[in-house]
C-alpha positions in Angstrom: 155.3 30.1 -12.5 157.6 30.8 -15.8 154.4 29.6 -17.9 152.6 32.1 -15.6 154.9 34.9 -16.4 154.6 34.8 -20.1 150.7 35.4 -20.0 151.4 37.9 -18.0 154.0 39.7 -20.5 151.7 38.4 -23.6 148.8 40.3 -21.9 150.9 43.2 -21.1 151.5 43.4 -24.7 148.5 42.8 -25.7 146.9 45.8 -23.8 150.0 48.0 -24.9 149.1 47.0 -29.2 145.0 47.7 -28.3 145.4 51.1 -26.7 148.0 51.7 -30.0 145.9 50.4 -32.1 143.1 52.9 -30.3 144.6 56.1 -30.0 145.5 56.2 -34.0 141.9 54.6 -35.0 140.6 57.9 -33.5 142.6 59.9 -35.8 141.2 61.7 -38.4 143.7 63.0 -40.7 142.8 66.5 -42.9 144.6 66.9 -46.2 144.4 70.0 -48.3 144.5 70.1 -51.6 145.2 73.9 -53.0 146.1 76.3 -55.3 147.5 74.8 -58.6 147.2 70.9 -59.3 150.4 69.6 -60.5 153.6 67.8 -59.3 154.7 69.4 -56.2 150.9 69.1 -55.0 150.9 65.5 -55.8 154.4 64.7 -54.2 152.9 66.4 -51.4 149.9 64.5 -50.8 151.8 61.8 -51.8 154.3 62.0 -49.1 151.6 62.6 -46.5 149.3 59.4 -47.4 152.5 57.4 -47.2 153.4 58.9 -44.2 149.8 58.6 -42.4 148.1 55.4 -44.0 150.0 52.8 -42.1 148.9 54.6 -38.8 145.2 53.5 -39.6 143.7 56.6 -39.3 139.4 56.5 -38.7 139.6 58.6 -41.7 140.9 61.3 -44.0 139.5 64.3 -45.3 141.1 66.4 -48.5 140.3 69.9 -48.0 139.8 71.1 -51.7 140.0 74.6 -53.0 141.7 74.6 -56.3 140.6 76.3 -60.0 142.2 73.2 -61.2 146.1 72.4 -62.9 147.6 69.5 -64.6 145.1 66.2 -65.5 147.7 64.4 -65.1 148.6 65.0 -61.8 145.2 64.7 -60.9 145.0 61.6 -62.0 147.9 60.7 -59.7 146.0 62.0 -56.9 143.1 60.3 -58.0 144.7 57.0 -57.7 146.4 57.5 -54.4 143.0 58.4 -53.0 141.2 55.4 -54.7 143.7 52.6 -53.4 143.5 53.3 -49.5 141.4 51.7 -47.3 140.9 54.2 -45.3 137.8 56.1 -45.1 138.0 59.1 -47.7 136.2 62.2 -47.6 136.8 64.9 -50.3 135.8 68.2 -48.3 134.8 71.4 -51.0 135.1 74.6 -48.8 135.2 76.8 -51.7 135.8 75.4 -55.6 136.5 72.1 -57.2 136.6 73.2 -60.3 138.5 71.6 -63.3 141.1 69.2 -62.4 139.8 69.3 -59.0 136.6 67.1 -60.1 138.3 64.5 -60.8 140.3 64.5 -57.1 136.7 65.4 -55.7 135.0 62.4 -56.5 137.8 60.0 -56.2 137.0 60.7 -52.8 134.2 57.6 -50.8 132.4 60.9 -49.8 131.8 64.4 -50.7 131.0 67.1 -48.3 130.5 71.1 -50.1 130.0 73.9 -47.9 127.3 76.2 -48.5 129.5 78.4 -50.8 130.9 75.5 -52.6 130.8 75.0 -56.1 132.2 72.2 -58.6 132.1 72.0 -62.6 134.1 73.8 -65.2 136.1 70.8 -65.7 137.0 71.6 -69.4 140.6 70.9 -70.3 143.4 73.3 -72.2 143.9 72.6 -75.0 140.6 71.0 -76.0 141.8 68.2 -78.6 139.6 65.6 -79.1 143.0 63.1 -77.3 143.6 64.9 -74.4 139.0 65.2 -74.2 138.7 61.7 -74.6 141.1 60.4 -72.2 139.9 63.1 -69.5 136.2 62.3 -70.4 137.4 58.0 -69.7 138.9 58.9 -66.0 136.4 61.2 -64.9 133.1 59.0 -66.1 135.3 55.8 -65.0 135.7 57.4 -61.3 132.1 58.9 -61.1 130.7 55.1 -62.3 133.4 53.7 -59.1 132.5 55.8 -56.5 128.0 55.4 -57.4 127.6 58.9 -59.2 125.9 60.2 -62.0 128.6 60.0 -64.7 127.2 61.9 -67.3 126.7 65.0 -64.4 130.3 64.5 -64.0 131.0 64.7 -68.1 128.7 67.7 -68.9 131.0 69.5 -66.8 134.0 68.9 -68.8 131.9 68.3 -72.3 130.6 71.6 -74.1 129.0 69.2 -76.1 126.5 67.0 -73.9 123.6 68.5 -72.9 121.2 67.7 -70.2 117.7 68.3 -70.3 116.5 71.4 -67.5 120.2 71.6 -66.4 122.6 72.4 -68.9 122.6 73.3 -72.5 124.6 72.4 -75.5 127.5 74.8 -75.6 127.4 75.3 -71.9 130.1 74.1 -69.3 128.0 72.7 -66.1 128.8 74.3 -62.5 126.8 73.6 -59.6 126.5 75.2 -56.3 126.2 72.8 -52.9 122.7 72.6 -53.0 122.0 71.7 -56.6 124.9 69.1 -56.2 123.5 67.2 -53.5 120.5 66.9 -55.1 121.7 65.6 -58.0 123.5 62.9 -55.9 127.0 64.6 -56.6 127.7 65.4 -53.0 126.4 64.1 -50.3 125.8 66.8 -47.4 126.6 70.0 -46.3 129.3 70.7 -43.7 131.5 74.5 -43.3 134.0 72.8 -40.9 135.5 70.0 -40.1 133.8 69.1 -36.6 130.8 69.1 -38.3 131.8 66.5 -41.0 133.0 64.6 -37.9 129.7 64.8 -36.3 127.4 64.3 -39.6 129.5 60.5 -39.9 129.3 59.9 -36.3 132.9 60.5 -35.5 132.2 63.4 -32.7 134.8 61.8 -30.8 137.9 61.6 -33.0 140.7 63.6 -32.8 141.4 66.5 -35.4 145.4 66.6 -37.1 145.7 68.9 -39.6 148.5 68.5 -42.0 149.6 71.8 -43.7 152.2 72.4 -46.6 155.6 72.0 -45.8 157.8 75.4 -46.9 159.4 73.5 -50.2 156.2 72.6 -51.5 154.6 76.4 -50.5 158.0 77.5 -53.4 157.5 74.8 -56.1 153.7 75.0 -55.9 154.1 78.9 -56.1 157.2 78.9 -59.1 156.1 75.9 -61.4 152.6 77.9 -62.1 152.3 78.9 -65.2 152.3 82.4 -64.9 155.3 82.3 -62.3 157.3 80.9 -64.3 156.5 83.0 -67.3 157.2 86.1 -66.0 160.5 84.2 -64.5 161.4 83.6 -67.5 160.8 87.2 -68.9 162.7 88.7 -66.1 165.7 86.2 -66.9 165.7 86.7 -70.5 165.2 90.4 -70.0 167.8 91.1 -67.6 170.1 89.2 -69.6 169.7 91.8 -72.2 170.2 94.5 -70.2 173.1 93.3 -69.0 174.3 93.4 -72.9 173.9 96.7 -73.0 175.6 97.8 -69.9 178.9 97.2 -69.8 180.5 95.4 -66.4 178.0 93.3 -64.5 175.1 94.9 -62.6 171.9 95.3 -61.9 170.7 93.2 -65.1 172.4 90.3 -64.7 171.8 89.9 -60.9 168.5 90.1 -61.8 168.7 87.3 -64.4 170.9 85.4 -62.6 167.6 85.4 -59.5 165.2 84.7 -62.1 166.6 81.6 -63.7 167.7 80.4 -60.4 164.3 80.7 -58.8 162.4 79.2 -61.8 165.5 76.5 -62.3 164.9 75.8 -58.5 161.3 75.6 -57.9 161.3 73.0 -60.4 163.4 70.9 -59.3 161.5 71.3 -55.7 158.5 70.1 -58.0 160.3 67.2 -59.0 159.7 69.0 -62.7 163.7 70.0 -63.2 166.9 67.5 -62.9 170.2 68.5 -62.3 171.3 67.7 -66.5 168.4 69.9 -67.6 170.6 72.9 -64.9 174.4 71.5 -66.1 172.5 72.3 -69.8 170.8 75.8 -69.1 174.3 76.7 -68.2 176.2 75.3 -70.3 174.0 76.9 -73.5 174.6 80.4 -71.4 178.6 80.0 -71.4 177.7 79.3 -75.1 176.0 82.6 -75.6 178.5 84.3 -73.8 181.5 82.6 -76.2 179.4 83.9 -79.5 178.9 87.7 -77.9 183.0 87.7 -78.1 183.6 86.8 -81.4 182.1 88.7 -84.7 178.5 88.0 -86.0 176.6 84.9 -84.9 177.6 80.9 -85.5 177.9 77.9 -84.2 178.7 78.9 -80.5 175.1 80.9 -80.6 172.8 78.6 -82.5 174.6 75.6 -80.0 173.6 78.4 -76.5 169.9 79.1 -78.1 169.3 75.4 -78.4 171.1 74.3 -75.2 168.8 77.4 -73.2 165.9 76.3 -74.9 165.5 72.0 -74.0 166.7 72.6 -71.1 163.5 75.0 -70.1 161.7 72.6 -71.4 162.8 69.6 -69.8 162.3 72.0 -67.0 158.9 72.5 -67.1 155.9 70.5 -66.0 154.6 70.1 -69.3 155.7 70.9 -73.1 153.0 73.3 -73.7 153.5 75.2 -70.3 157.4 75.5 -72.0 156.5 76.7 -74.9 153.5 79.4 -73.8 156.2 80.5 -71.3 158.9 80.5 -73.9 157.1 82.7 -76.1 155.6 85.2 -74.0 158.9 85.5 -72.9 160.8 85.9 -76.0 158.3 88.1 -77.6 158.7 90.5 -74.3 162.1 90.4 -75.0 162.2 91.2 -78.1 160.2 94.4 -77.7 162.6 95.7 -74.5 165.6 94.7 -77.4 164.0 97.6 -79.5 163.3 99.8 -77.0 166.8 99.5 -75.8 168.3 99.9 -79.3 166.3 102.5 -79.9 166.7 104.3 -76.8 169.3 103.3 -74.7 173.1 103.2 -74.9 174.9 100.0 -76.4 177.6 97.8 -75.4 180.4 96.8 -76.5 180.0 93.5 -77.0 176.5 94.5 -79.4 178.7 96.5 -81.8 180.2 92.8 -82.4 177.0 91.3 -83.3 175.1 94.5 -84.6 176.4 96.5 -87.8 176.2 100.7 -86.6 174.8 102.9 -89.2 175.9 106.1 -88.0 179.1 107.5 -90.4 181.3 110.0 -88.7 184.4 111.0 -90.8 186.2 111.9 -87.9 186.8 108.4 -87.2 187.7 107.1 -90.8 184.5 106.5 -92.1 182.4 108.1 -95.0 179.2 109.5 -95.6 176.4 108.2 -98.3 177.3 110.5 -101.1 181.4 109.5 -101.1 180.0 105.8 -100.3 180.2 105.5 -104.9 183.8 105.4 -104.7 184.3 102.8 -103.6 182.7 100.9 -106.6 184.7 98.4 -107.9 187.8 98.9 -105.8 189.8 96.4 -104.1 190.4 96.1 -100.6 190.6 93.0 -97.2 188.2 92.2 -94.7 188.9 93.7 -91.2 186.2 91.4 -89.7 185.1 88.6 -90.6 181.7 89.1 -92.8 179.1 87.1 -92.0 177.4 88.7 -94.1 177.9 91.8 -92.4 181.5 93.5 -91.2 184.1 96.1 -91.9 186.2 96.0 -95.4 189.7 98.8 -95.5 189.9 100.6 -98.9 192.7 102.9 -99.1 192.9 103.4 -95.6 189.7 103.8 -95.2 187.6 101.5 -92.7 183.7 101.1 -94.2 181.0 98.5 -92.9 180.2 96.3 -96.0 177.9 93.3 -96.8 178.7 90.3 -98.9 176.1 88.7 -101.2 175.2 86.2 -98.4 177.8 84.1 -98.6 181.0 83.9 -95.8 184.8 85.6 -96.5 187.4 85.3 -93.5 189.4 88.2 -91.7 192.2 88.8 -93.9 190.8 88.1 -97.2 191.2 90.5 -99.8 187.7 91.8 -101.7 186.1 93.5 -104.3 183.5 96.1 -104.0 180.8 94.6 -106.3 177.5 96.9 -105.8 176.7 100.3 -103.8 173.2 101.2 -102.8 173.1 104.3 -100.6 174.9 103.3 -97.6 174.9 99.4 -98.1 178.4 98.5 -99.9 178.2 95.3 -101.2 181.6 93.3 -101.2 182.6 89.1 -102.8 186.0 87.6 -102.4 188.4 88.9 -104.8 190.9 86.1 -105.5 193.7 87.6 -107.6 
């Protein structure tokens, strides 16, 4: 009797297990790979693959619509796909360009819609080292998936010529029909259901996996164009705040821009708390520098910290350098315009030598500067090399010969050139 009960329990368990497996085996999951391919894209694909591969799906469709992105992250995604035991299908709905080519050809089957294209996979920067590695990834993957490696290579290498297909100096881009004729794609379909029908999986359940809000934000912000825009707004906002007494719109705008930049890169996995702390430390040092005359160690250290933190928070050094360069250029242009047309902040007066001279404020005009030649006085501020000196109760803007003179030191005027008064430390 006991044996009979045990057999019954085992039979029920096998039926339940069989039903669960059959249900899972009938599912086809769709993972979108859209927009720029970056670390956020890789993390999204990795998380979804890990989530569904234990469910033993019948197939995974990677819906591809991308202009490309980071080739190292495309290679990481390729490795994820090729390690799967499940049937993988690349569905190029619109375009698979640049890094998207590698992801597409890593799938067992390739389906393209009527309007789809694949190709134009040249790397930026197109250095010999990067191109060599990229071509190796492309051709090895093509061979593994029984695709023509030479055709795939011609999508990335302009120097590769294929008669009646692509001329030297051109990159190959294929439409749906040409790709199918050359064996790059397997068939044409314009919907997921159509794909299932052509692979004899018409009774399967289609499960679409959409990007979560975190992934969308991260992928959007780490885009090089958006990152450059945010850095530019951040620096320009900081500059406007410098020109405006009190904390106003410039400072608020700057904080929002930098928060989005570092927050987005943190979500994407590029940035760490260390790089954020380094950036905050850099800003503090710059603010400290604004409170003292001239430009010294805190200012230099602050700038180094800010630049280093942005590089560490970016997806790549190349992207960071490009974004920083554009942001700095735009900030310099804005500074010139503000100096020329905008009001100055009291903080700015400490780092920029004023040229406007008014007798009512104790300054002398250009014709009267000659009288200070060979005169002695004291340094009212630290000269690094510019600052203010006091001669016979007159406050005069002056510069050193290139050295450094501490506040309170005795000085002597050694040269007068128009409005320029040159001094050196006078030791009796």
